[in-house]
N, C-alpha and C positions, 0 to 999 in steps of 0.2 A: 503494500499501500504504497501510496506516494503522502509526503508530508502535508500536500495540502491536501488531499481526499481526508486525510486524519484529524486532521485541525479541523475543517467541517460539518465530521460528525461527532467531534467533540464539542464542538460549539452547538450543536442539533440536541446531543445527550444534555449538556445544559439546559439549554431553556425547555426540554422534557423535564427536568428535574424541577428549576422552577417553576414548572407551569403546576405541576402537580403539587407542589407545597404551597405555592399563594392562591391557586385555581380551587384545584381537587381536595386539598386539606391544608387549609386554611388554619383547620381546630385543632390542629397538630402544635402543641407549644411547643416554643424553644429550648425551654425547660425540657420538656422530656427527649426532645432530640440530643440534647447537648450528655443526658443524664444516660442515653439509652445507645448513642451515636458517636457522642464523642466530638459531634460539632451541631452548629444549629445556621439561622439564616445570616445572624451576627456575624457568623465563620466566616459565611460564603461573599457576604457586603468587604467584608476586612480581607480576606481572599483576590477579589473582583482590586480592590485596592490599590492592592500589592502586587497584582499583575502589571494594574494601570501603570505605578510607579514604574517596574522595569520598563516599559517603552516610553519610558520621561514622560507619562502626563500626569499630571495634580489632578487628584480628585481628593475632594473632601472624603471624610468618614461620612456625614449628611447625605453628598451627592451617592455613594458607592451605596450606601445604605436605600436610596431611594429609586438607584438601577438593580438591586436588587428584591426590593417589597414591591416594587410599581408603584410607587404612591410614598409621600414621607412618611418617613419612620411613625412618628406620634398619630397620624392618620391607622394606620396597619394596626398600631397596637392597642388603640382606642376601638376600633372593629373587631380585634377577631384575640388579645391577649387576657387571655382569663388569670385569678389572683390563684397563687402557689401556696401550700401550707409549708411549715415547717421544718419536714421531711422533704419534700419537691426539694424546698432550700439549699440542703444540705449537700444532698446526693447530688446538685446541682454544682454548686460549691467544690466537694471531689471532682468531680469529671470536667470543670474548666479547668481545678489544678494540672491534672493528669494533660489535659491536653490543647493547653490554649498556652503555646513555648511564652518563657518572659511572663506569665501572669500568674503560676502558681505558685 
């Protein structure tokens, strides 16, 4: 497979993942994603921002989040995020420490 085709397939896969997380399953909470999978939508936005920086593109945290969430982050939170109890918060802290380099 040539590099261009691989890049196109990876981009299509990313778009499918984003559609799934934002359209098909916005009910899945970031805290649950992080606890179970070691990443969440905010991680995706950070990776997006880091990829932009590697290409010399300056992208703010808010702009990267808007790319990933499809809307301003605060709007997505208001529409989709639910309160997490102490057990979920503790599990999240552990997963965050294990999975986010330099933050644990």
